[in-house]
C-alpha positions in Angstrom: -67.8 -40.8 1.8 -65.2 -42.8 3.7 -61.7 -43.0 2.4 -58.5 -45.0 3.2 -57.2 -44.1 6.8 -54.3 -44.6 8.8 -54.7 -43.8 12.5 -51.8 -43.7 15.1 -52.6 -44.3 18.6 -54.0 -41.8 20.7 -54.8 -42.8 24.6 -56.6 -39.5 24.9 -59.5 -40.7 22.7 -60.8 -43.3 25.4 -64.3 -42.5 26.4 -66.3 -43.9 29.6 -69.0 -46.3 28.5 -70.4 -47.2 31.8 -68.4 -47.5 35.1 -65.1 -49.6 34.6 -65.7 -49.8 30.8 -63.9 -47.2 28.3 -63.9 -47.6 24.7 -61.6 -46.1 22.0 -63.0 -46.0 18.3 -60.0 -46.6 16.5 -60.6 -46.7 12.7 -63.7 -47.1 10.6 -64.3 -47.9 6.9 -67.7 -48.3 4.7 -68.3 -51.4 6.3 -66.4 -52.0 9.6 -65.6 -50.2 12.9 -62.7 -51.4 14.9 -62.8 -50.5 18.7 -60.6 -51.1 21.6 -61.9 -51.7 25.1 -60.3 -51.4 28.5 -62.5 -53.2 31.3 -61.9 -53.2 34.9 -62.4 -56.1 37.2 -65.8 -56.0 38.8 -67.4 -54.2 35.8 -70.5 -55.4 34.1 -71.8 -54.7 30.6 -75.6 -55.6 31.0 -77.7 -57.8 28.8 -78.2 -55.9 25.5 -78.7 -56.4 21.7 -77.8 -54.3 18.8 -78.4 -55.0 15.0 -74.4 -55.0 14.5 -72.4 -58.2 14.2 -69.7 -58.1 16.7 -66.4 -60.0 16.2 -63.9 -59.7 19.0 -60.3 -60.6 20.5 -59.6 -60.9 24.2 -55.9 -59.7 24.2 -55.5 -59.5 28.2 -57.6 -60.4 31.5 -60.5 -62.8 31.7 -64.2 -62.1 31.4 -67.4 -64.0 31.5 -69.4 -63.6 28.3 -73.0 -64.5 28.1 -74.2 -65.0 24.5 -77.7 -66.2 23.7 -78.2 -67.6 27.4 -74.8 -69.4 27.4 -71.8 -68.7 29.5 -68.3 -68.8 28.3 -65.2 -67.8 30.3 -62.8 -66.1 27.9 -59.3 -66.1 28.3 -56.2 -64.3 26.4 -56.2 -65.3 22.9 -59.8 -66.4 22.8 -62.3 -64.8 20.3 -65.9 -64.6 19.4 -68.3 -63.5 16.8 -71.9 -62.3 18.0 -74.6 -62.0 15.3 -76.8 -58.9 15.2 -79.9 -58.8 17.6 -78.5 -61.7 19.9 -78.6 -60.9 23.4 -75.2 -60.9 25.1 -73.5 -59.1 28.4 -70.1 -59.3 29.9 -69.0 -59.9 33.4 -65.3 -58.8 34.0 -63.3 -61.4 36.2 -59.9 -59.4 35.9 -58.7 -56.1 34.4 -59.0 -56.7 30.6 -58.1 -55.4 27.3 -59.9 -56.3 24.0 -60.5 -55.7 20.5 -63.8 -55.8 18.5 -65.1 -55.1 15.0 -68.5 -54.1 14.5 -70.6 -54.3 11.2 -72.1 -52.2 10.0 -70.3 -49.3 11.4 -71.9 -48.2 14.9 -72.4 -44.6 14.2 -72.7 -43.8 17.6 -69.3 -44.7 18.4 -68.0 -42.4 15.8 -66.7 -39.0 17.5 -68.6 -36.2 15.6 -66.3 -33.2 14.7 
């Protein structure tokens, strides 16, 4: 059972996803998971899909986001919602920091104790 949570920032919790991409799963509840991503210029998150809805906000940097075959240059303050099972990828144009929420919870993103 999931309970209420308060989580303090801990930079040691970042994990490498692929070259140039690190993720910190910040906090999760019964239906959502909040993550931070640090992306290095030149990194590419290849085209992929997953059943989770993905809502995000670009805090800093610049990325080229391809969603369902359409390209979008994203700048700080831009946001998105990608529905489940929709193909998407990211090309990192500048070092970037973004925050995303996934629903339902991506169990594979949760650290197992």
